[in-house]
C-alpha positions as a Python dict, from the first residue, in 0.01 Angstrom:
ca = {
    (1, 'X'): (0, 0, 0),
    (2, 'X'): (131, 346, -91),
    (3, 'X'): (228, 582, 190),
    (4, 'X'): (37, 908, 208),
    (5, 'X'): (218, 1230, 118),
    (6, 'X'): (85, 1571, 222),
    (7, 'X'): (118, 1833, -54),
    (8, 'X'): (120, 2183, 94),
    (9, 'X'): (-6, 2470, -121),
    (10, 'X'): (-19, 2828, 13),
    (11, 'X'): (-248, 3047, -200),
    (12, 'X'): (-311, 3418, -242),
    (13, 'X'): (-502, 3574, -533),
    (14, 'X'): (-416, 3281, -757),
    (15, 'X'): (-734, 3252, -961),
    (16, 'X'): (-560, 3294, -1296),
    (17, 'X'): (-342, 2981, -1289),
    (18, 'X'): (-448, 2770, -993),
    (19, 'X'): (-674, 2532, -1186),
    (20, 'X'): (-384, 2409, -1400),
    (21, 'X'): (-169, 2344, -1094),
    (22, 'X'): (-438, 2162, -896),
    (23, 'X'): (-522, 1949, -1199),
    (24, 'X'): (-156, 1854, -1242),
    (25, 'X'): (-135, 1747, -875),
    (26, 'X'): (-459, 1550, -869),
    (27, 'X'): (-357, 1356, -1181),
    (28, 'X'): (-21, 1238, -1052),
    (29, 'X'): (82, 876, -1108),
    (30, 'X'): (134, 865, -730),
    (31, 'X'): (-221, 919, -608),
    (32, 'X'): (-199, 857, -232),
    (33, 'X'): (-184, 1225, -135),
    (34, 'X'): (-361, 1488, 72),
    (35, 'X'): (-361, 1834, -84),
    (36, 'X'): (-357, 2085, 202),
    (37, 'X'): (-434, 2437, 82),
    (38, 'X'): (-416, 2748, 301),
    (39, 'X'): (-556, 3065, 149),
    (40, 'X'): (-405, 3386, 286),
    (41, 'X'): (-706, 3620, 257),
    (42, 'X'): (-740, 3625, -122),
    (43, 'X'): (-957, 3904, -264),
    (44, 'X'): (-1024, 3736, -599),
    (45, 'X'): (-1207, 3410, -679),
    (46, 'X'): (-934, 3176, -551),
    (47, 'X'): (-1136, 3038, -258),
    (48, 'X'): (-1440, 2974, -477),
    (49, 'X'): (-1224, 2772, -716),
    (50, 'X'): (-1071, 2577, -428),
    (51, 'X'): (-1411, 2488, -285),
    (52, 'X'): (-1526, 2378, -627),
    (53, 'X'): (-1237, 2131, -643),
    (54, 'X'): (-1293, 2018, -286),
    (55, 'X'): (-1645, 1902, -368),
    (56, 'X'): (-1503, 1681, -643),
    (57, 'X'): (-1200, 1529, -465),
    (58, 'X'): (-1192, 1420, -101),
    (59, 'X'): (-812, 1443, -94),
    (60, 'X'): (-834, 1824, -77),
    (61, 'X'): (-846, 2010, 255),
    (62, 'X'): (-887, 2390, 259),
    (63, 'X'): (-794, 2636, 534),
    (64, 'X'): (-911, 2997, 507),
    (65, 'X'): (-701, 3243, 706),
    (66, 'X'): (-886, 3525, 880),
    (67, 'X'): (-588, 3759, 871),
    (68, 'X'): (-294, 3779, 633),
    (69, 'X'): (-3, 3563, 749),
    (70, 'X'): (242, 3642, 470),
    (71, 'X'): (425, 3376, 270),
    (72, 'X'): (643, 3236, 553),
    (73, 'X'): (360, 3250, 805),
    (74, 'X'): (125, 3068, 572),
    (75, 'X'): (383, 2798, 502),
    (76, 'X'): (451, 2758, 872),
    (77, 'X'): (76, 2715, 929),
    (78, 'X'): (66, 2440, 665),
    (79, 'X'): (366, 2260, 814),
    (80, 'X'): (176, 2241, 1143),
    (81, 'X'): (-112, 2064, 966),
    (82, 'X'): (103, 1780, 830),
    (83, 'X'): (-24, 1438, 946),
    (84, 'X'): (152, 1211, 699),
    (85, 'X'): (514, 1100, 738),
    (86, 'X'): (612, 1289, 424),
    (87, 'X'): (526, 1629, 280),
    (88, 'X'): (589, 1838, -32),
    (89, 'X'): (546, 2203, -127),
    (90, 'X'): (354, 2337, -425),
    (91, 'X'): (332, 2685, -568),
    (92, 'X'): (-11, 2798, -687),
    (93, 'X'): (85, 2886, -1042),
    (94, 'X'): (316, 2612, -1171),
    (95, 'X'): (241, 2288, -1354),
    (96, 'X'): (375, 1950, -1242),
    (97, 'X'): (459, 1662, -1471),
    (98, 'X'): (246, 1359, -1383),
    (99, 'X'): (546, 1163, -1251),
    (100, 'X'): (687, 1433, -1021),
    (101, 'X'): (566, 1288, -690),
    (102, 'X'): (647, 930, -791),
    (103, 'X'): (1003, 1013, -900),
    (104, 'X'): (1070, 1234, -597),
    (105, 'X'): (950, 968, -354),
    (106, 'X'): (1151, 697, -530),
    (107, 'X'): (1464, 914, -495),
    (108, 'X'): (1403, 981, -127),
    (109, 'X'): (1348, 612, -53),
    (110, 'X'): (1634, 487, -270),
    (111, 'X'): (1890, 713, -101),
    (112, 'X'): (1731, 697, 243),
    (113, 'X'): (1731, 1077, 238),
    (114, 'X'): (1558, 1319, 473),
    (115, 'X'): (1492, 1573, 198),
    (116, 'X'): (1504, 1560, -180),
    (117, 'X'): (1492, 1865, -406),
    (118, 'X'): (1525, 1917, -779),
    (119, 'X'): (1555, 2141, -1081),
    (120, 'X'): (1281, 2322, -1276),
    (121, 'X'): (1204, 2435, -1628),
    (122, 'X'): (1140, 2810, -1635),
    (123, 'X'): (839, 2904, -1851),
    (124, 'X'): (637, 3217, -1926),
    (125, 'X'): (274, 3273, -1836),
    (126, 'X'): (167, 3069, -2139),
    (127, 'X'): (401, 2782, -2036),
    (128, 'X'): (641, 2855, -2320),
    (129, 'X'): (1004, 2772, -2228),
    (130, 'X'): (1231, 3055, -2109),
    (131, 'X'): (1516, 2857, -1949),
    (132, 'X'): (1559, 2481, -1978),
    (133, 'X'): (1718, 2462, -1634),
    (134, 'X'): (1656, 2702, -1344),
    (135, 'X'): (1961, 2579, -1155),
    (136, 'X'): (2186, 2622, -1456),
    (137, 'X'): (2053, 2973, -1522),
    (138, 'X'): (2106, 3071, -1157),
    (139, 'X'): (2457, 2915, -1157),
    (140, 'X'): (2363, 2668, -883),
    (141, 'X'): (2467, 2338, -1045),
    (142, 'X'): (2832, 2356, -941),
    (143, 'X'): (2737, 2454, -586),
    (144, 'X'): (2486, 2170, -561),
    (145, 'X'): (2739, 1916, -693),
    (146, 'X'): (3010, 2036, -456),
    (147, 'X'): (2812, 2099, -137),
    (148, 'X'): (2519, 1854, -159),
    (149, 'X'): (2626, 1642, 139),
    (150, 'X'): (2749, 1928, 358),
    (151, 'X'): (2586, 2210, 552),
    (152, 'X'): (2737, 2462, 310),
    (153, 'X'): (2467, 2373, 56),
    (154, 'X'): (2238, 2643, 194),
    (155, 'X'): (2474, 2837, 419),
    (156, 'X'): (2606, 3118, 195),
    (157, 'X'): (2329, 3096, -65),
    (158, 'X'): (2007, 2905, -120),
    (159, 'X'): (2038, 2606, -353),
    (160, 'X'): (1705, 2445, -257),
    (161, 'X'): (1393, 2564, -440),
    (162, 'X'): (1085, 2521, -222),
    (163, 'X'): (838, 2384, -476),
    (164, 'X'): (1076, 2094, -555),
    (165, 'X'): (1104, 1974, -193),
    (166, 'X'): (988, 1637, -63),
    (167, 'X'): (1083, 1579, 300),
    (168, 'X'): (1009, 1384, 616),
    (169, 'X'): (766, 1508, 878),
    (170, 'X'): (1014, 1429, 1157),
    (171, 'X'): (1218, 1736, 1062),
    (172, 'X'): (933, 1986, 1104),
    (173, 'X'): (989, 2048, 1480),
    (174, 'X'): (1352, 2140, 1403),
    (175, 'X'): (1248, 2372, 1117),
    (176, 'X'): (986, 2564, 1314),
    (177, 'X'): (961, 2850, 1368),
    (178, 'X'): (1051, 2978, 1021),
    (179, 'X'): (1216, 3323, 1032),
    (180, 'X'): (965, 3590, 934),
    (181, 'X'): (978, 3952, 822),
    (182, 'X'): (1288, 3892, 614),
    (183, 'X'): (1338, 3872, 239),
    (184, 'X'): (1685, 3722, 266),
    (185, 'X'): (1612, 3387, 435),
    (186, 'X'): (1295, 3239, 287),
    (187, 'X'): (1129, 2914, 392),
    (188, 'X'): (1314, 2693, 140),
    (189, 'X'): (1650, 2844, 239),
    (190, 'X'): (1576, 2774, 605),
    (191, 'X'): (1438, 2424, 553),
    (192, 'X'): (1734, 2317, 340),
    (193, 'X'): (1978, 2468, 589),
    (194, 'X'): (1832, 2313, 903),
    (195, 'X'): (1792, 1972, 742),
    (196, 'X'): (2158, 1981, 631),
    (197, 'X'): (2268, 2006, 996),
    (198, 'X'): (2198, 1643, 1060),
    (199, 'X'): (1996, 1496, 778),
    (200, 'X'): (2076, 1361, 436),
    (201, 'X'): (1978, 1568, 132),
    (202, 'X'): (1942, 1419, -215),
    (203, 'X'): (1919, 1595, -549),
    (204, 'X'): (1695, 1508, -843),
    (205, 'X'): (1840, 1684, -1152),
    (206, 'X'): (1543, 1604, -1374),
    (207, 'X'): (1295, 1888, -1428),
    (208, 'X'): (944, 1783, -1331),
    (209, 'X'): (801, 2133, -1279),
    (210, 'X'): (713, 2408, -1523),
    (211, 'X'): (807, 2709, -1310),
    (212, 'X'): (580, 2983, -1436),
    (213, 'X'): (704, 3343, -1449),
    (214, 'X'): (448, 3621, -1463),
    (215, 'X'): (385, 3970, -1330),
    (216, 'X'): (237, 3852, -999),
    (217, 'X'): (508, 3609, -888),
    (218, 'X'): (608, 3642, -524),
    (219, 'X'): (952, 3501, -605),
    (220, 'X'): (1076, 3429, -956),
    (221, 'X'): (1374, 3340, -1168),
    (222, 'X'): (1574, 3657, -1205),
    (223, 'X'): (1927, 3780, -1158),
    (224, 'X'): (1892, 4102, -966),
    (225, 'X'): (2240, 4234, -1046),
    (226, 'X'): (2167, 4231, -1421),
    (227, 'X'): (1961, 4549, -1379),
    (228, 'X'): (2233, 4734, -1187),
    (229, 'X'): (2452, 4988, -1363),
    (230, 'X'): (2733, 5048, -1112),
    (231, 'X'): (2964, 4833, -903),
    (232, 'X'): (2876, 5044, -602),
    (233, 'X'): (2513, 4941, -639),
    (234, 'X'): (2609, 4574, -678),
    (235, 'X'): (2839, 4588, -376),
    (236, 'X'): (2575, 4752, -157),
    (237, 'X'): (2326, 4485, -261),
    (238, 'X'): (2575, 4204, -187),
    (239, 'X'): (2646, 4342, 160),
    (240, 'X'): (2274, 4396, 232),
    (241, 'X'): (2199, 4034, 139),
    (242, 'X'): (2475, 3894, 357),
    (243, 'X'): (2377, 4121, 646),
    (244, 'X'): (2018, 4003, 615),
    (245, 'X'): (2126, 3640, 610),
    (246, 'X'): (2370, 3655, 899),
    (247, 'X'): (2137, 3867, 1113),
    (248, 'X'): (1881, 3586, 1089),
    (249, 'X'): (2148, 3325, 1155),
    (250, 'X'): (2273, 3508, 1463),
    (251, 'X'): (1920, 3559, 1596),
    (252, 'X'): (1875, 3181, 1573),
    (253, 'X'): (2232, 3089, 1663),
    (254, 'X'): (2135, 2810, 1904),
    (255, 'X'): (2007, 2585, 1621),
    (256, 'X'): (2344, 2597, 1442),
    (257, 'X'): (2631, 2353, 1497),
    (258, 'X'): (2891, 2481, 1742),
    (259, 'X'): (3150, 2531, 1466),
    (260, 'X'): (2917, 2774, 1284),
    (261, 'X'): (2789, 2975, 1580),
    (262, 'X'): (3106, 3181, 1616),
    (263, 'X'): (3135, 3223, 1241),
    (264, 'X'): (2779, 3361, 1228),
    (265, 'X'): (2875, 3637, 1473),
    (266, 'X'): (3206, 3711, 1299),
    (267, 'X'): (3040, 3726, 957),
    (268, 'X'): (2770, 3962, 1083),
    (269, 'X'): (3035, 4197, 1229),
    (270, 'X'): (3243, 4170, 910),
    (271, 'X'): (2962, 4277, 677),
    (272, 'X'): (2854, 4554, 915),
    (273, 'X'): (3210, 4687, 895),
    (274, 'X'): (3213, 4663, 513),
    (275, 'X'): (2909, 4892, 498),
    (276, 'X'): (3134, 5177, 610),
    (277, 'X'): (3426, 5103, 376),
    (278, 'X'): (3458, 5347, 86),
    (279, 'X'): (3800, 5269, -62),
    (280, 'X'): (3971, 4964, 85),
    (281, 'X'): (3948, 4727, 379),
    (282, 'X'): (4244, 4546, 538),
    (283, 'X'): (4066, 4399, 842),
    (284, 'X'): (3926, 4054, 921),
    (285, 'X'): (4015, 3894, 589),
    (286, 'X'): (4019, 3560, 772),
    (287, 'X'): (3639, 3583, 804),
    (288, 'X'): (3603, 3626, 429),
    (289, 'X'): (3836, 3330, 378),
    (290, 'X'): (3633, 3108, 611),
    (291, 'X'): (3316, 3190, 418),
    (292, 'X'): (3455, 3158, 64),
    (293, 'X'): (3756, 2927, 95),
    (294, 'X'): (3587, 2636, -83),
    (295, 'X'): (3482, 2843, -386),
    (296, 'X'): (3660, 2852, -722),
    (297, 'X'): (3955, 3087, -704),
    (298, 'X'): (3803, 3317, -970),
    (299, 'X'): (3481, 3352, -769),
    (300, 'X'): (3683, 3392, -449),
    (301, 'X'): (3901, 3667, -597),
    (302, 'X'): (3614, 3853, -762),
    (303, 'X'): (3411, 3868, -441),
    (304, 'X'): (3718, 3955, -235),
    (305, 'X'): (3795, 4255, -456),
    (306, 'X'): (3436, 4377, -471),
    (307, 'X'): (3389, 4362, -96),
    (308, 'X'): (3731, 4473, 25),
    (309, 'X'): (3867, 4699, -252),
    (310, 'X'): (3572, 4890, -396),
    (311, 'X'): (3792, 5163, -544),
    (312, 'X'): (3956, 4906, -775),
    (313, 'X'): (3644, 4706, -859),
    (314, 'X'): (3447, 5025, -933),
    (315, 'X'): (3702, 5130, -1195),
    (316, 'X'): (3715, 4787, -1356),
    (317, 'X'): (3336, 4769, -1368),
    (318, 'X'): (3309, 5107, -1543),
    (319, 'X'): (3555, 4998, -1811),
    (320, 'X'): (3368, 4671, -1866),
    (321, 'X'): (3028, 4846, -1867),
    (322, 'X'): (3126, 5099, -2134),
    (323, 'X'): (3290, 4832, -2350),
    (324, 'X'): (2969, 4630, -2339),
    (325, 'X'): (2769, 4943, -2427),
    (326, 'X'): (2991, 5004, -2729),
    (327, 'X'): (2934, 4645, -2831),
    (328, 'X'): (2559, 4702, -2775),
    (329, 'X'): (2546, 4424, -2518),
    (330, 'X'): (2410, 4648, -2241),
}
Protein backbone atom coordinates (compact mmCIF):
# COMPACT_ATOMS: atom_id res chain seq x y z
CA UNK A 1 0.00 0.00 0.00
CA UNK A 2 1.31 3.46 -0.91
CA UNK A 3 2.28 5.82 1.90
CA UNK A 4 0.37 9.08 2.08
CA UNK A 5 2.18 12.30 1.18
CA UNK A 6 0.85 15.71 2.22
CA UNK A 7 1.18 18.32 -0.54
CA UNK A 8 1.20 21.83 0.94
CA UNK A 9 -0.06 24.70 -1.21
CA UNK A 10 -0.19 28.28 0.13
CA UNK A 11 -2.48 30.48 -1.99
CA UNK A 12 -3.11 34.18 -2.42
CA UNK A 13 -5.02 35.74 -5.33
CA UNK A 14 -4.15 32.81 -7.57
CA UNK A 15 -7.35 32.51 -9.61
CA UNK A 16 -5.60 32.94 -12.96
CA UNK A 17 -3.42 29.81 -12.90
CA UNK A 18 -4.48 27.71 -9.94
CA UNK A 19 -6.74 25.32 -11.86
CA UNK A 20 -3.83 24.08 -14.00
CA UNK A 21 -1.69 23.44 -10.94
CA UNK A 22 -4.38 21.62 -8.96
CA UNK A 23 -5.22 19.48 -11.99
CA UNK A 24 -1.56 18.54 -12.42
CA UNK A 25 -1.35 17.47 -8.75
CA UNK A 26 -4.59 15.50 -8.69
CA UNK A 27 -3.57 13.56 -11.81
CA UNK A 28 -0.21 12.37 -10.53
CA UNK A 29 0.82 8.76 -11.08
CA UNK A 30 1.34 8.65 -7.30
CA UNK A 31 -2.20 9.19 -6.08
CA UNK A 32 -1.99 8.57 -2.32
CA UNK A 33 -1.84 12.24 -1.35
CA UNK A 34 -3.61 14.88 0.72
CA UNK A 35 -3.61 18.33 -0.84
CA UNK A 36 -3.57 20.85 2.02
CA UNK A 37 -4.34 24.37 0.82
CA UNK A 38 -4.16 27.47 3.01
CA UNK A 39 -5.56 30.65 1.49
CA UNK A 40 -4.05 33.85 2.86
CA UNK A 41 -7.06 36.19 2.57
CA UNK A 42 -7.40 36.24 -1.22
CA UNK A 43 -9.57 39.04 -2.63
CA UNK A 44 -10.24 37.35 -5.99
CA UNK A 45 -12.07 34.09 -6.79
CA UNK A 46 -9.33 31.76 -5.51
CA UNK A 47 -11.36 30.38 -2.58
CA UNK A 48 -14.40 29.74 -4.77
CA UNK A 49 -12.24 27.72 -7.16
CA UNK A 50 -10.71 25.77 -4.28
CA UNK A 51 -14.10 24.87 -2.85
CA UNK A 52 -15.27 23.78 -6.28
CA UNK A 53 -12.37 21.31 -6.44
CA UNK A 54 -12.93 20.17 -2.86
CA UNK A 55 -16.45 19.02 -3.68
CA UNK A 56 -15.02 16.81 -6.43
CA UNK A 57 -12.00 15.29 -4.65
CA UNK A 58 -11.92 14.20 -1.01
CA UNK A 59 -8.12 14.43 -0.94
CA UNK A 60 -8.34 18.23 -0.77
CA UNK A 61 -8.46 20.10 2.55
CA UNK A 62 -8.87 23.89 2.59
CA UNK A 63 -7.94 26.36 5.33
CA UNK A 64 -9.11 29.96 5.07
CA UNK A 65 -7.01 32.43 7.05
CA UNK A 66 -8.86 35.24 8.80
CA UNK A 67 -5.88 37.59 8.70
CA UNK A 68 -2.94 37.79 6.33
CA UNK A 69 -0.02 35.63 7.50
CA UNK A 70 2.42 36.42 4.70
CA UNK A 71 4.26 33.76 2.70
CA UNK A 72 6.43 32.36 5.52
CA UNK A 73 3.60 32.50 8.05
CA UNK A 74 1.25 30.67 5.71
CA UNK A 75 3.83 27.97 5.01
CA UNK A 76 4.50 27.58 8.72
CA UNK A 77 0.77 27.15 9.29
CA UNK A 78 0.65 24.40 6.65
CA UNK A 79 3.66 22.60 8.14
CA UNK A 80 1.76 22.40 11.43
CA UNK A 81 -1.12 20.64 9.66
CA UNK A 82 1.03 17.80 8.30
CA UNK A 83 -0.24 14.38 9.46
CA UNK A 84 1.52 12.11 6.98
CA UNK A 85 5.14 11.00 7.38
CA UNK A 86 6.12 12.89 4.23
CA UNK A 87 5.27 16.29 2.80
CA UNK A 88 5.89 18.37 -0.32
CA UNK A 89 5.46 22.02 -1.28
CA UNK A 90 3.55 23.36 -4.25
CA UNK A 91 3.32 26.86 -5.69
CA UNK A 92 -0.11 27.97 -6.87
CA UNK A 93 0.85 28.86 -10.42
CA UNK A 94 3.17 26.12 -11.71
CA UNK A 95 2.41 22.88 -13.54
CA UNK A 96 3.75 19.49 -12.42
CA UNK A 97 4.59 16.61 -14.72
CA UNK A 98 2.46 13.59 -13.83
CA UNK A 99 5.46 11.63 -12.51
CA UNK A 100 6.87 14.33 -10.21
CA UNK A 101 5.66 12.88 -6.90
CA UNK A 102 6.47 9.29 -7.91
CA UNK A 103 10.03 10.13 -9.00
CA UNK A 104 10.70 12.34 -5.97
CA UNK A 105 9.51 9.68 -3.54
CA UNK A 106 11.51 6.97 -5.30
CA UNK A 107 14.64 9.13 -4.95
CA UNK A 108 14.03 9.81 -1.27
CA UNK A 109 13.48 6.12 -0.53
CA UNK A 110 16.34 4.87 -2.70
CA UNK A 111 18.91 7.13 -1.01
CA UNK A 112 17.32 6.97 2.43
CA UNK A 113 17.31 10.77 2.38
CA UNK A 114 15.58 13.20 4.73
CA UNK A 115 14.92 15.72 1.98
CA UNK A 116 15.03 15.60 -1.80
CA UNK A 117 14.93 18.65 -4.06
CA UNK A 118 15.25 19.17 -7.79
CA UNK A 119 15.55 21.41 -10.81
CA UNK A 120 12.81 23.21 -12.76
CA UNK A 121 12.04 24.35 -16.28
CA UNK A 122 11.40 28.10 -16.35
CA UNK A 123 8.40 29.04 -18.52
CA UNK A 124 6.38 32.16 -19.26
CA UNK A 125 2.74 32.73 -18.36
CA UNK A 126 1.67 30.68 -21.39
CA UNK A 127 4.01 27.82 -20.36
CA UNK A 128 6.41 28.55 -23.20
CA UNK A 129 10.05 27.72 -22.28
CA UNK A 130 12.31 30.54 -21.09
CA UNK A 131 15.16 28.56 -19.49
CA UNK A 132 15.59 24.81 -19.78
CA UNK A 133 17.18 24.62 -16.33
CA UNK A 134 16.56 27.02 -13.44
CA UNK A 135 19.61 25.79 -11.55
CA UNK A 136 21.87 26.22 -14.57
CA UNK A 137 20.53 29.72 -15.22
CA UNK A 138 21.06 30.70 -11.57
CA UNK A 139 24.57 29.15 -11.58
CA UNK A 140 23.63 26.68 -8.83
CA UNK A 141 24.67 23.38 -10.45
CA UNK A 142 28.32 23.56 -9.42
CA UNK A 143 27.37 24.54 -5.87
CA UNK A 144 24.86 21.69 -5.62
CA UNK A 145 27.39 19.16 -6.92
CA UNK A 146 30.10 20.35 -4.56
CA UNK A 147 28.12 20.98 -1.37
CA UNK A 148 25.19 18.53 -1.59
CA UNK A 149 26.25 16.42 1.39
CA UNK A 150 27.49 19.28 3.58
CA UNK A 151 25.85 22.09 5.52
CA UNK A 152 27.37 24.61 3.10
CA UNK A 153 24.67 23.73 0.56
CA UNK A 154 22.38 26.43 1.94
CA UNK A 155 24.74 28.37 4.19
CA UNK A 156 26.06 31.17 1.95
CA UNK A 157 23.29 30.96 -0.65
CA UNK A 158 20.08 29.05 -1.20
CA UNK A 159 20.38 26.05 -3.53
CA UNK A 160 17.05 24.45 -2.57
CA UNK A 161 13.93 25.64 -4.40
CA UNK A 162 10.85 25.21 -2.22
CA UNK A 163 8.39 23.84 -4.76
CA UNK A 164 10.76 20.94 -5.55
CA UNK A 165 11.04 19.74 -1.93
CA UNK A 166 9.88 16.37 -0.63
CA UNK A 167 10.83 15.79 3.00
CA UNK A 168 10.09 13.84 6.16
CA UNK A 169 7.66 15.08 8.78
CA UNK A 170 10.14 14.28 11.57
CA UNK A 171 12.18 17.36 10.62
CA UNK A 172 9.33 19.85 11.04
CA UNK A 173 9.90 20.48 14.80
CA UNK A 174 13.52 21.40 14.03
CA UNK A 175 12.48 23.72 11.17
CA UNK A 176 9.86 25.65 13.14
CA UNK A 177 9.61 28.50 13.68
CA UNK A 178 10.51 29.77 10.22
CA UNK A 179 12.16 33.22 10.31
CA UNK A 180 9.65 35.90 9.34
CA UNK A 181 9.78 39.52 8.22
CA UNK A 182 12.89 38.91 6.14
CA UNK A 183 13.38 38.72 2.39
CA UNK A 184 16.85 37.22 2.66
CA UNK A 185 16.12 33.87 4.35
CA UNK A 186 12.95 32.39 2.87
CA UNK A 187 11.29 29.13 3.92
CA UNK A 188 13.14 26.93 1.40
CA UNK A 189 16.50 28.43 2.39
CA UNK A 190 15.76 27.74 6.05
CA UNK A 191 14.38 24.23 5.53
CA UNK A 192 17.34 23.17 3.40
CA UNK A 193 19.78 24.68 5.88
CA UNK A 194 18.32 23.13 9.04
CA UNK A 195 17.92 19.72 7.42
CA UNK A 196 21.58 19.80 6.31
CA UNK A 197 22.68 20.06 9.96
CA UNK A 198 21.98 16.42 10.60
CA UNK A 199 19.96 14.96 7.78
CA UNK A 200 20.77 13.61 4.35
CA UNK A 201 19.79 15.69 1.32
CA UNK A 202 19.42 14.18 -2.15
CA UNK A 203 19.20 15.95 -5.49
CA UNK A 204 16.95 15.08 -8.43
CA UNK A 205 18.40 16.83 -11.52
CA UNK A 206 15.42 16.04 -13.74
CA UNK A 207 12.95 18.88 -14.28
CA UNK A 208 9.44 17.83 -13.31
CA UNK A 209 8.00 21.32 -12.79
CA UNK A 210 7.13 24.08 -15.23
CA UNK A 211 8.08 27.09 -13.10
CA UNK A 212 5.80 29.83 -14.37
CA UNK A 213 7.04 33.43 -14.49
CA UNK A 214 4.48 36.21 -14.63
CA UNK A 215 3.85 39.69 -13.30
CA UNK A 216 2.36 38.52 -9.99
CA UNK A 217 5.08 36.09 -8.88
CA UNK A 218 6.08 36.42 -5.25
CA UNK A 219 9.52 35.01 -6.06
CA UNK A 220 10.76 34.29 -9.56
CA UNK A 221 13.74 33.40 -11.68
CA UNK A 222 15.74 36.57 -12.05
CA UNK A 223 19.28 37.80 -11.58
CA UNK A 224 18.92 41.02 -9.66
CA UNK A 225 22.40 42.34 -10.47
CA UNK A 226 21.67 42.31 -14.21
CA UNK A 227 19.61 45.48 -13.79
CA UNK A 228 22.33 47.33 -11.87
CA UNK A 229 24.52 49.88 -13.63
CA UNK A 230 27.33 50.47 -11.12
CA UNK A 231 29.64 48.32 -9.03
CA UNK A 232 28.76 50.44 -6.02
CA UNK A 233 25.13 49.41 -6.39
CA UNK A 234 26.09 45.74 -6.78
CA UNK A 235 28.40 45.88 -3.76
CA UNK A 236 25.75 47.52 -1.57
CA UNK A 237 23.26 44.85 -2.60
CA UNK A 238 25.75 42.04 -1.88
CA UNK A 239 26.46 43.42 1.60
CA UNK A 240 22.75 43.96 2.32
CA UNK A 241 21.99 40.34 1.38
CA UNK A 242 24.75 38.94 3.58
CA UNK A 243 23.77 41.20 6.46
CA UNK A 244 20.17 40.03 6.15
CA UNK A 245 21.26 36.39 6.10
CA UNK A 246 23.70 36.55 9.00
CA UNK A 247 21.38 38.67 11.13
CA UNK A 248 18.81 35.86 10.89
CA UNK A 249 21.49 33.25 11.55
CA UNK A 250 22.73 35.07 14.63
CA UNK A 251 19.20 35.59 15.96
CA UNK A 252 18.75 31.81 15.73
CA UNK A 253 22.32 30.88 16.63
CA UNK A 254 21.35 28.10 19.04
CA UNK A 255 20.07 25.85 16.21
CA UNK A 256 23.44 25.97 14.42
CA UNK A 257 26.31 23.53 14.97
CA UNK A 258 28.91 24.81 17.42
CA UNK A 259 31.50 25.31 14.66
CA UNK A 260 29.17 27.74 12.84
CA UNK A 261 27.89 29.75 15.80
CA UNK A 262 31.06 31.81 16.17
CA UNK A 263 31.35 32.23 12.41
CA UNK A 264 27.80 33.60 12.28
CA UNK A 265 28.75 36.37 14.72
CA UNK A 266 32.06 37.11 13.00
CA UNK A 267 30.41 37.26 9.57
CA UNK A 268 27.70 39.62 10.82
CA UNK A 269 30.35 41.96 12.29
CA UNK A 270 32.43 41.70 9.10
CA UNK A 271 29.62 42.77 6.77
CA UNK A 272 28.54 45.54 9.14
CA UNK A 273 32.10 46.86 8.95
CA UNK A 274 32.13 46.63 5.13
CA UNK A 275 29.09 48.92 4.98
CA UNK A 276 31.35 51.77 6.10
CA UNK A 277 34.26 51.02 3.76
CA UNK A 278 34.58 53.47 0.86
CA UNK A 279 38.00 52.69 -0.63
CA UNK A 280 39.71 49.64 0.85
CA UNK A 281 39.48 47.26 3.79
CA UNK A 282 42.45 45.46 5.39
CA UNK A 283 40.67 43.98 8.42
CA UNK A 284 39.26 40.54 9.20
CA UNK A 285 40.16 38.93 5.89
CA UNK A 286 40.19 35.60 7.71
CA UNK A 287 36.40 35.83 8.04
CA UNK A 288 36.03 36.26 4.29
CA UNK A 289 38.36 33.29 3.78
CA UNK A 290 36.32 31.07 6.11
CA UNK A 291 33.16 31.90 4.18
CA UNK A 292 34.55 31.59 0.64
CA UNK A 293 37.56 29.27 0.95
CA UNK A 294 35.87 26.35 -0.84
CA UNK A 295 34.82 28.42 -3.86
CA UNK A 296 36.60 28.51 -7.22
CA UNK A 297 39.55 30.87 -7.05
CA UNK A 298 38.04 33.17 -9.70
CA UNK A 299 34.81 33.51 -7.69
CA UNK A 300 36.83 33.93 -4.49
CA UNK A 301 39.01 36.67 -5.97
CA UNK A 302 36.14 38.52 -7.62
CA UNK A 303 34.11 38.67 -4.41
CA UNK A 304 37.18 39.55 -2.35
CA UNK A 305 37.95 42.54 -4.56
CA UNK A 306 34.36 43.77 -4.72
CA UNK A 307 33.89 43.62 -0.96
CA UNK A 308 37.31 44.73 0.26
CA UNK A 309 38.68 46.98 -2.52
CA UNK A 310 35.72 48.89 -3.96
CA UNK A 311 37.92 51.63 -5.44
CA UNK A 312 39.56 49.06 -7.75
CA UNK A 313 36.44 47.06 -8.59
CA UNK A 314 34.47 50.25 -9.33
CA UNK A 315 37.02 51.30 -11.95
CA UNK A 316 37.15 47.87 -13.56
CA UNK A 317 33.35 47.69 -13.69
CA UNK A 318 33.09 51.07 -15.43
CA UNK A 319 35.55 49.97 -18.11
CA UNK A 320 33.68 46.71 -18.66
CA UNK A 321 30.29 48.46 -18.67
CA UNK A 322 31.26 50.98 -21.34
CA UNK A 323 32.90 48.32 -23.51
CA UNK A 324 29.69 46.30 -23.39
CA UNK A 325 27.69 49.42 -24.27
CA UNK A 326 29.91 50.04 -27.29
CA UNK A 327 29.34 46.44 -28.31
CA UNK A 328 25.59 47.02 -27.75
CA UNK A 329 25.46 44.24 -25.18
CA UNK A 330 24.10 46.48 -22.41
